[in-house]
Each structure stands twice: as structure tokens, then as C-alpha cells.
GUVEXVO-983695 format. One record per atom (N, C-alpha, C, O, CB): residue number from 1; atom name; x, y, z negated. Coordinates in Angstrom, 3 decimals, m for minus. Each point is the difference from the previous one (the first is absolute). Glycine has a CB too. Example, Ala and Ser with C-alpha at 12.3 -4.5 7.8 and 13.67 -1.06 7.14 Angstrom:
residues 2
[atom 1,N,[13.190,m5.690,m7.800]]
[atom 1,CA,[m0.890,1.190,0.000]]
[atom 1,C,[0.900,1.200,0.000]]
[atom 1,O,[1.036,m0.019,m0.665]]
[atom 1,CB,[m2.928,m1.154,m0.581]]
[atom 2,N,[1.542,2.223,1.966]]
[atom 2,CA,[0.820,1.190,m0.060]]
[atom 2,C,[m0.770,1.090,m0.730]]
[atom 2,O,[0.509,1.108,m0.169]]
[atom 2,CB,[0.675,m1.736,2.314]]
//
This chain:
residues 73
[atom 1,N,[2.173,m6.130,5.347]]
[atom 1,CA,[m1.073,m0.953,m0.289]]
[atom 1,C,[m0.325,0.079,m1.502]]
[atom 1,O,[0.869,0.196,m0.849]]
[atom 1,CB,[m0.130,m1.745,2.768]]
[atom 2,N,[m2.019,1.387,m2.190]]
[atom 2,CA,[m0.424,m0.035,m1.409]]
[atom 2,C,[0.481,m1.289,m0.663]]
[atom 2,O,[0.086,m1.035,0.661]]
[atom 2,CB,[m2.113,2.441,m0.110]]
[atom 3,N,[2.337,m1.361,m1.831]]
[atom 3,CA,[0.356,m1.232,m0.729]]
[atom 3,C,[m1.140,m1.014,0.090]]
[atom 3,O,[m1.170,0.380,0.023]]
[atom 3,CB,[2.632,0.948,m1.605]]
[atom 4,N,[m1.130,m2.585,1.631]]
[atom 4,CA,[m1.001,m1.057,0.199]]
[atom 4,C,[m1.088,m0.028,m1.066]]
[atom 4,O,[m1.135,m0.365,0.305]]
[atom 4,CB,[2.903,m0.939,0.798]]
[atom 5,N,[m1.455,1.681,m2.356]]
[atom 5,CA,[m1.035,m0.017,m1.040]]
[atom 5,C,[m1.121,0.988,0.288]]
[atom 5,O,[m1.140,m0.242,m0.397]]
[atom 5,CB,[2.875,m0.438,m1.243]]
[atom 6,N,[m1.443,1.787,2.319]]
[atom 6,CA,[m1.038,0.955,0.368]]
[atom 6,C,[m0.832,m0.516,1.162]]
[atom 6,O,[m1.226,0.108,m0.006]]
[atom 6,CB,[2.674,1.753,m0.801]]
[atom 7,N,[m0.775,m2.423,1.802]]
[atom 7,CA,[m0.678,m0.544,1.171]]
[atom 7,C,[m0.886,m1.167,m0.421]]
[atom 7,O,[m1.156,m0.081,0.416]]
[atom 7,CB,[3.066,0.799,1.078]]
[atom 8,N,[m1.381,m1.618,m2.312]]
[atom 8,CA,[m0.772,m1.180,m0.425]]
[atom 8,C,[m1.216,0.402,m0.827]]
[atom 8,O,[m1.063,m0.607,0.135]]
[atom 8,CB,[3.167,m0.754,m0.121]]
[atom 9,N,[m1.968,2.369,m0.862]]
[atom 9,CA,[m1.151,0.474,m0.786]]
[atom 9,C,[m1.044,0.652,0.910]]
[atom 9,O,[m1.197,m0.240,m0.160]]
[atom 9,CB,[2.700,0.594,m1.836]]
[atom 10,N,[m1.060,0.463,2.944]]
[atom 10,CA,[m0.894,0.594,0.978]]
[atom 10,C,[m1.025,0.972,m0.575]]
[atom 10,O,[m1.078,0.166,0.571]]
[atom 10,CB,[1.397,m2.211,0.719]]
[atom 11,N,[m0.004,2.676,m2.390]]
[atom 11,CA,[m0.951,0.906,m0.643]]
[atom 11,C,[0.517,1.433,0.081]]
[atom 11,O,[1.175,0.263,m0.255]]
[atom 11,CB,[m1.931,m2.106,m1.302]]
[atom 12,N,[m0.119,2.748,1.907]]
[atom 12,CA,[0.348,1.425,m0.058]]
[atom 12,C,[m1.199,0.788,m0.466]]
[atom 12,O,[m1.146,m0.432,0.133]]
[atom 12,CB,[2.831,0.163,1.707]]
[atom 13,N,[m1.403,1.422,m2.384]]
[atom 13,CA,[m1.055,0.941,m0.408]]
[atom 13,C,[0.451,1.381,0.424]]
[atom 13,O,[1.187,0.229,0.235]]
[atom 13,CB,[m1.921,m1.670,m2.216]]
[atom 14,N,[m0.210,2.361,2.079]]
[atom 14,CA,[0.360,1.335,0.421]]
[atom 14,C,[m0.870,1.035,m0.710]]
[atom 14,O,[m1.119,m0.273,m0.436]]
[atom 14,CB,[1.858,m0.628,2.663]]
[atom 15,N,[m0.174,2.090,m2.318]]
[atom 15,CA,[m0.748,1.195,m0.398]]
[atom 15,C,[0.050,0.920,1.214]]
[atom 15,O,[0.502,m0.393,1.053]]
[atom 15,CB,[0.055,0.172,m3.585]]
[atom 16,N,[m1.057,1.406,2.401]]
[atom 16,CA,[0.036,0.924,1.143]]
[atom 16,C,[1.407,0.410,0.358]]
[atom 16,O,[0.231,0.503,1.100]]
[atom 16,CB,[m2.459,0.321,m1.752]]
[atom 17,N,[3.187,m1.025,m0.255]]
[atom 17,CA,[1.376,0.474,0.246]]
[atom 17,C,[1.091,m1.053,m0.093]]
[atom 17,O,[1.161,0.301,0.279]]
[atom 17,CB,[m1.935,1.821,m1.143]]
[atom 18,N,[0.432,m3.366,0.476]]
[atom 18,CA,[1.065,m1.007,m0.183]]
[atom 18,C,[m0.529,m1.383,0.331]]
[atom 18,O,[m1.205,m0.252,0.009]]
[atom 18,CB,[2.282,1.662,m1.791]]
[atom 19,N,[m0.112,m2.313,2.058]]
[atom 19,CA,[m0.311,m1.402,0.271]]
[atom 19,C,[0.914,m0.851,m0.885]]
[atom 19,O,[1.215,0.193,m0.006]]
[atom 19,CB,[m1.942,0.306,2.424]]
[atom 20,N,[0.139,m1.441,m3.167]]
[atom 20,CA,[0.757,m0.882,m0.859]]
[atom 20,C,[m0.119,m1.444,0.473]]
[atom 20,O,[m1.074,m0.467,0.378]]
[atom 20,CB,[0.722,2.041,m2.293]]
[atom 21,N,[1.497,m2.268,1.882]]
[atom 21,CA,[0.052,m1.422,0.363]]
[atom 21,C,[0.376,m0.793,m1.243]]
[atom 21,O,[0.808,0.440,m0.817]]
[atom 21,CB,[m0.160,0.092,3.226]]
[atom 22,N,[m1.248,m1.706,m2.535]]
[atom 22,CA,[0.154,m0.813,m1.210]]
[atom 22,C,[0.832,m1.234,0.260]]
[atom 22,O,[m0.177,m0.684,1.008]]
[atom 22,CB,[m2.011,1.514,m1.813]]
[atom 23,N,[3.113,m1.113,m0.128]]
[atom 23,CA,[0.773,m1.252,0.057]]
[atom 23,C,[m0.636,m1.058,m0.879]]
[atom 23,O,[0.195,m1.195,0.221]]
[atom 23,CB,[1.900,2.489,0.225]]
[atom 24,N,[m2.858,m0.861,m1.446]]
[atom 24,CA,[m0.796,m0.872,m0.858]]
[atom 24,C,[m1.081,0.853,m0.657]]
[atom 24,O,[m0.145,1.174,0.341]]
[atom 24,CB,[2.119,m2.748,m0.761]]
[atom 25,N,[m2.715,1.020,m0.492]]
[atom 25,CA,[m1.128,0.696,m0.609]]
[atom 25,C,[0.422,1.195,m0.840]]
[atom 25,O,[m0.839,0.848,m0.303]]
[atom 25,CB,[m0.369,m2.996,0.295]]
[atom 26,N,[2.459,2.248,m0.377]]
[atom 26,CA,[0.438,1.032,m0.923]]
[atom 26,C,[1.074,0.963,0.554]]
[atom 26,O,[0.386,0.964,m0.662]]
[atom 26,CB,[m0.941,m2.581,m1.117]]
[atom 27,N,[1.020,1.335,2.994]]
[atom 27,CA,[1.104,0.816,0.557]]
[atom 27,C,[m0.381,0.526,1.375]]
[atom 27,O,[m0.374,m0.767,0.887]]
[atom 27,CB,[2.072,m0.589,m2.168]]
[atom 28,N,[m1.602,2.652,1.450]]
[atom 28,CA,[m0.293,0.653,1.289]]
[atom 28,C,[1.106,1.008,0.312]]
[atom 28,O,[0.683,0.506,m0.891]]
[atom 28,CB,[m3.193,m0.803,0.550]]
[atom 29,N,[2.659,0.564,1.617]]
[atom 29,CA,[0.977,0.996,0.470]]
[atom 29,C,[m0.682,0.829,1.093]]
[atom 29,O,[m0.720,m0.538,0.841]]
[atom 29,CB,[2.733,m0.984,m1.389]]
[atom 30,N,[m1.777,2.838,0.525]]
[atom 30,CA,[m0.609,0.893,0.991]]
[atom 30,C,[0.826,0.041,1.286]]
[atom 30,O,[1.225,m0.127,m0.029]]
[atom 30,CB,[m2.198,1.506,m1.833]]
[atom 31,N,[0.287,m1.203,2.979]]
[atom 31,CA,[0.688,0.258,1.267]]
[atom 31,C,[0.621,1.399,m0.046]]
[atom 31,O,[m0.610,0.931,m0.527]]
[atom 31,CB,[m0.998,m2.463,1.785]]
[atom 32,N,[2.798,1.681,m0.719]]
[atom 32,CA,[0.631,1.305,0.070]]
[atom 32,C,[m0.449,0.737,1.263]]
[atom 32,O,[m0.372,m0.610,1.002]]
[atom 32,CB,[2.352,m0.268,m2.295]]
[atom 33,N,[m1.933,2.198,1.212]]
[atom 33,CA,[m0.287,0.863,1.151]]
[atom 33,C,[m1.374,m0.198,0.625]]
[atom 33,O,[m0.133,m0.014,1.224]]
[atom 33,CB,[2.533,m0.009,m0.810]]
[atom 34,N,[m3.418,m0.129,m1.249]]
[atom 34,CA,[m1.363,m0.025,0.534]]
[atom 34,C,[m0.279,1.427,0.496]]
[atom 34,O,[0.177,0.947,m0.766]]
[atom 34,CB,[m0.972,m2.853,m0.834]]
[atom 35,N,[0.367,2.090,2.853]]
[atom 35,CA,[m0.172,1.335,0.548]]
[atom 35,C,[m1.011,0.827,m0.778]]
[atom 35,O,[m0.852,m0.537,m0.708]]
[atom 35,CB,[1.441,m0.380,2.922]]
[atom 36,N,[m0.481,2.237,m2.070]]
[atom 36,CA,[m0.958,0.890,m0.621]]
[atom 36,C,[m1.360,m0.233,0.649]]
[atom 36,O,[m0.100,m0.330,1.182]]
[atom 36,CB,[1.904,2.050,m1.698]]
[atom 37,N,[m2.829,m1.543,m0.276]]
[atom 37,CA,[m1.350,m0.231,0.491]]
[atom 37,C,[m0.713,m0.973,m0.938]]
[atom 37,O,[0.448,m0.226,m1.124]]
[atom 37,CB,[0.288,0.651,3.516]]
[atom 38,N,[m1.827,m0.989,m1.936]]
[atom 38,CA,[m0.799,m0.883,m0.819]]
[atom 38,C,[0.024,m1.423,0.526]]
[atom 38,O,[m0.390,m0.253,1.140]]
[atom 38,CB,[m1.050,2.178,m1.740]]
[atom 39,N,[1.893,m2.847,m0.220]]
[atom 39,CA,[m0.023,m1.430,0.368]]
[atom 39,C,[m1.449,m0.474,m0.103]]
[atom 39,O,[m0.661,0.212,m1.017]]
[atom 39,CB,[3.068,m0.607,0.184]]
[atom 40,N,[m2.889,m0.244,1.888]]
[atom 40,CA,[m1.390,m0.532,m0.047]]
[atom 40,C,[0.003,m1.534,m0.038]]
[atom 40,O,[m1.016,m0.602,m0.347]]
[atom 40,CB,[0.191,2.631,1.623]]
[atom 41,N,[1.945,m2.672,m0.927]]
[atom 41,CA,[0.041,m1.455,m0.013]]
[atom 41,C,[1.448,m0.434,0.081]]
[atom 41,O,[0.821,0.641,0.656]]
[atom 41,CB,[m3.101,m0.811,0.430]]
[atom 42,N,[2.584,m0.932,m1.764]]
[atom 42,CA,[1.311,m0.636,0.117]]
[atom 42,C,[m0.199,m1.509,m0.113]]
[atom 42,O,[m0.784,m0.478,m0.821]]
[atom 42,CB,[1.979,2.513,m0.165]]
[atom 43,N,[m0.466,m2.781,1.831]]
[atom 43,CA,[m0.181,m1.446,0.007]]
[atom 43,C,[1.249,m0.690,0.571]]
[atom 43,O,[0.761,0.583,0.773]]
[atom 43,CB,[m3.266,m0.277,m0.523]]
[atom 44,N,[2.681,m1.547,m0.655]]
[atom 44,CA,[1.046,m0.833,0.536]]
[atom 44,C,[m0.442,m0.539,1.355]]
[atom 44,O,[m1.166,m0.346,0.190]]
[atom 44,CB,[1.952,m0.261,m2.516]]
[atom 45,N,[0.152,0.539,3.263]]
[atom 45,CA,[m0.217,m0.715,1.255]]
[atom 45,C,[1.290,m0.767,0.279]]
[atom 45,O,[0.978,0.554,0.503]]
[atom 45,CB,[m2.645,1.199,0.414]]
[atom 46,N,[1.643,m3.015,m1.248]]
[atom 46,CA,[1.227,m0.804,0.072]]
[atom 46,C,[0.984,0.464,m1.050]]
[atom 46,O,[m0.313,0.010,m1.190]]
[atom 46,CB,[m0.034,m0.389,3.640]]
[atom 47,N,[1.544,0.764,m2.013]]
[atom 47,CA,[1.051,0.461,m0.923]]
[atom 47,C,[0.100,1.523,m0.032]]
[atom 47,O,[0.956,0.538,m0.558]]
[atom 47,CB,[0.299,m2.657,0.989]]
[atom 48,N,[m2.212,2.816,0.152]]
[atom 48,CA,[0.008,1.460,0.006]]
[atom 48,C,[m1.230,0.540,m0.709]]
[atom 48,O,[m1.001,m0.698,m0.156]]
[atom 48,CB,[2.296,0.694,2.301]]
[atom 49,N,[m1.204,1.259,m2.572]]
[atom 49,CA,[m1.130,0.682,m0.626]]
[atom 49,C,[m0.435,1.131,0.903]]
[atom 49,O,[0.826,0.804,0.433]]
[atom 49,CB,[m0.026,m1.407,m2.752]]
[atom 50,N,[m2.095,0.677,2.610]]
[atom 50,CA,[m0.549,1.074,0.816]]
[atom 50,C,[m0.717,0.988,m0.907]]
[atom 50,O,[m0.778,m0.388,m0.872]]
[atom 50,CB,[0.534,m1.154,2.866]]
[atom 51,N,[0.513,2.806,m1.780]]
[atom 51,CA,[m0.620,1.090,m0.771]]
[atom 51,C,[m0.775,0.880,0.955]]
[atom 51,O,[0.578,0.534,0.947]]
[atom 51,CB,[1.266,m0.576,m2.682]]
[atom 52,N,[m3.138,0.207,1.513]]
[atom 52,CA,[m0.823,0.880,0.843]]
[atom 52,C,[m0.293,1.294,m0.768]]
[atom 52,O,[m0.359,m0.014,m1.177]]
[atom 52,CB,[m0.685,m1.993,2.369]]
[atom 53,N,[1.210,3.115,m0.483]]
[atom 53,CA,[m0.210,1.315,m0.585]]
[atom 53,C,[m1.311,0.603,0.495]]
[atom 53,O,[m0.514,m0.399,1.045]]
[atom 53,CB,[2.999,0.724,m1.210]]
[atom 54,N,[m3.011,0.613,m0.567]]
[atom 54,CA,[m1.286,0.633,0.349]]
[atom 54,C,[0.081,0.760,1.326]]
[atom 54,O,[m1.018,0.153,0.675]]
[atom 54,CB,[0.496,0.045,m3.120]]
[atom 55,N,[1.696,0.278,2.830]]
[atom 55,CA,[0.142,0.755,1.246]]
[atom 55,C,[0.164,m0.888,1.243]]
[atom 55,O,[0.231,0.502,1.100]]
[atom 55,CB,[0.789,1.312,m2.454]]
[atom 56,N,[m1.141,m3.123,1.172]]
[atom 56,CA,[0.051,m0.928,1.126]]
[atom 56,C,[1.366,m0.626,0.248]]
[atom 56,O,[0.114,m0.863,0.871]]
[atom 56,CB,[m1.914,2.189,0.107]]
[atom 57,N,[2.840,m0.928,m1.705]]
[atom 57,CA,[1.306,m0.579,0.165]]
[atom 57,C,[0.074,m1.343,m0.724]]
[atom 57,O,[m0.564,m0.168,m1.082]]
[atom 57,CB,[1.566,2.467,1.293]]
[atom 58,N,[m0.295,m3.259,0.407]]
[atom 58,CA,[0.239,m1.323,m0.583]]
[atom 58,C,[1.519,m0.148,m0.115]]
[atom 58,O,[0.736,0.313,0.935]]
[atom 58,CB,[m2.903,m1.336,0.061]]
[atom 59,N,[2.623,0.541,m2.157]]
[atom 59,CA,[1.417,m0.169,m0.270]]
[atom 59,C,[0.270,m1.463,m0.338]]
[atom 59,O,[m0.768,m0.615,m0.739]]
[atom 59,CB,[0.959,3.008,m0.076]]
[atom 60,N,[0.878,m2.948,1.340]]
[atom 60,CA,[0.379,m1.384,m0.244]]
[atom 60,C,[1.279,m0.016,m0.790]]
[atom 60,O,[0.982,0.636,0.384]]
[atom 60,CB,[m2.102,m1.405,1.721]]
[atom 61,N,[1.119,0.038,m3.223]]
[atom 61,CA,[1.158,m0.122,m0.869]]
[atom 61,C,[0.516,m1.434,0.053]]
[atom 61,O,[m0.760,m0.956,m0.150]]
[atom 61,CB,[m0.107,2.798,m1.356]]
[atom 62,N,[2.193,m1.973,1.726]]
[atom 62,CA,[0.648,m1.310,0.008]]
[atom 62,C,[0.797,m0.214,m1.274]]
[atom 62,O,[0.463,m1.107,m0.273]]
[atom 62,CB,[m0.349,1.177,2.768]]
[atom 63,N,[0.047,1.006,m3.285]]
[atom 63,CA,[0.693,m0.060,m1.301]]
[atom 63,C,[m0.421,1.211,m0.816]]
[atom 63,O,[m0.808,0.810,0.454]]
[atom 63,CB,[2.796,m2.061,0.539]]
[atom 64,N,[m1.442,1.373,m2.192]]
[atom 64,CA,[m0.367,1.085,m0.890]]
[atom 64,C,[0.597,1.330,0.405]]
[atom 64,O,[m0.447,1.039,m0.488]]
[atom 64,CB,[0.264,m2.696,m1.304]]
[atom 65,N,[1.177,1.665,2.667]]
[atom 65,CA,[0.738,1.210,0.355]]
[atom 65,C,[m0.776,1.061,0.713]]
[atom 65,O,[0.269,1.184,m0.205]]
[atom 65,CB,[1.630,m2.597,0.312]]
[atom 66,N,[m2.849,1.054,0.720]]
[atom 66,CA,[m0.747,0.960,0.795]]
[atom 66,C,[m0.651,m0.705,1.186]]
[atom 66,O,[0.271,m1.171,0.267]]
[atom 66,CB,[1.298,3.018,m0.971]]
[atom 67,N,[m2.413,m1.131,1.396]]
[atom 67,CA,[m0.704,m0.626,1.114]]
[atom 67,C,[0.939,m0.224,1.184]]
[atom 67,O,[0.956,0.750,0.199]]
[atom 67,CB,[m3.089,0.336,m0.955]]
[atom 68,N,[1.851,m2.117,1.530]]
[atom 68,CA,[0.829,m0.366,1.142]]
[atom 68,C,[m0.646,0.450,1.314]]
[atom 68,O,[0.694,0.202,0.996]]
[atom 68,CB,[0.191,m2.168,m2.292]]
[atom 69,N,[m2.205,2.123,1.296]]
[atom 69,CA,[m0.694,0.479,1.214]]
[atom 69,C,[m1.309,0.658,m0.421]]
[atom 69,O,[m0.471,m0.151,m1.128]]
[atom 69,CB,[1.511,m1.685,2.565]]
[atom 70,N,[m1.604,2.570,m0.483]]
[atom 70,CA,[m1.271,0.668,m0.254]]
[atom 70,C,[m0.735,0.227,1.313]]
[atom 70,O,[0.612,0.006,1.068]]
[atom 70,CB,[0.343,1.103,m3.117]]
[atom 71,N,[m2.243,m0.924,1.969]]
[atom 71,CA,[m0.808,0.352,1.160]]
[atom 71,C,[m1.254,0.689,m0.507]]
[atom 71,O,[m0.336,m0.061,m1.183]]
[atom 71,CB,[1.238,m1.887,2.556]]
[atom 72,N,[m1.580,2.603,m0.449]]
[atom 72,CA,[m1.236,0.700,m0.359]]
[atom 72,C,[m1.152,m0.540,0.836]]
[atom 72,O,[0.132,m0.223,1.204]]
[atom 72,CB,[1.168,2.295,m1.838]]
[atom 73,N,[m2.443,m2.278,m0.039]]
[atom 73,CA,[m1.180,m0.512,0.714]]
[atom 73,C,[m0.828,1.116,0.542]]
[atom 73,O,[m1.030,m0.245,0.629]]
[atom 73,CB,[1.009,m1.736,m2.074]]
//
């Protein structure tokens, strides 16, 4: 599970290769093991972070360690 300060803040940003989660306005941490390819969207959904890739794969992260599930649209 993500630390509560990240969940409570609920802020994330992404580039084509990485996703950052914020605990406050000045501190961010990247998700580990973002798959190869291009990130097109990342967002919080409850206590998890969903990462959408350009190739149609969706990855769900429950913590910083790596994704816990995935599916393709």
C-alpha cells in the first residue's frame, strides 16, 4: 500500500517514460518498474494508481514496488 501522505495528496504527473506521485508540493517519488513503451495517462483511483500505455495496456499499482495487475483494451 502507498503511504497515506501520497494517497491523501492524490497528485501524480507523468512523462512518456515515468510516473511521479507527490506527498506534498515539494516531494515526489517515481513508480518502479513502469513498463517499456509510452505512458499516455496516469491517475489515482482510490488507493491505487492506474497507468495507461499507448499500446493499450493498463497497469495497476498498489505500491511503489511494481504493478499488481494489468489488462489490455
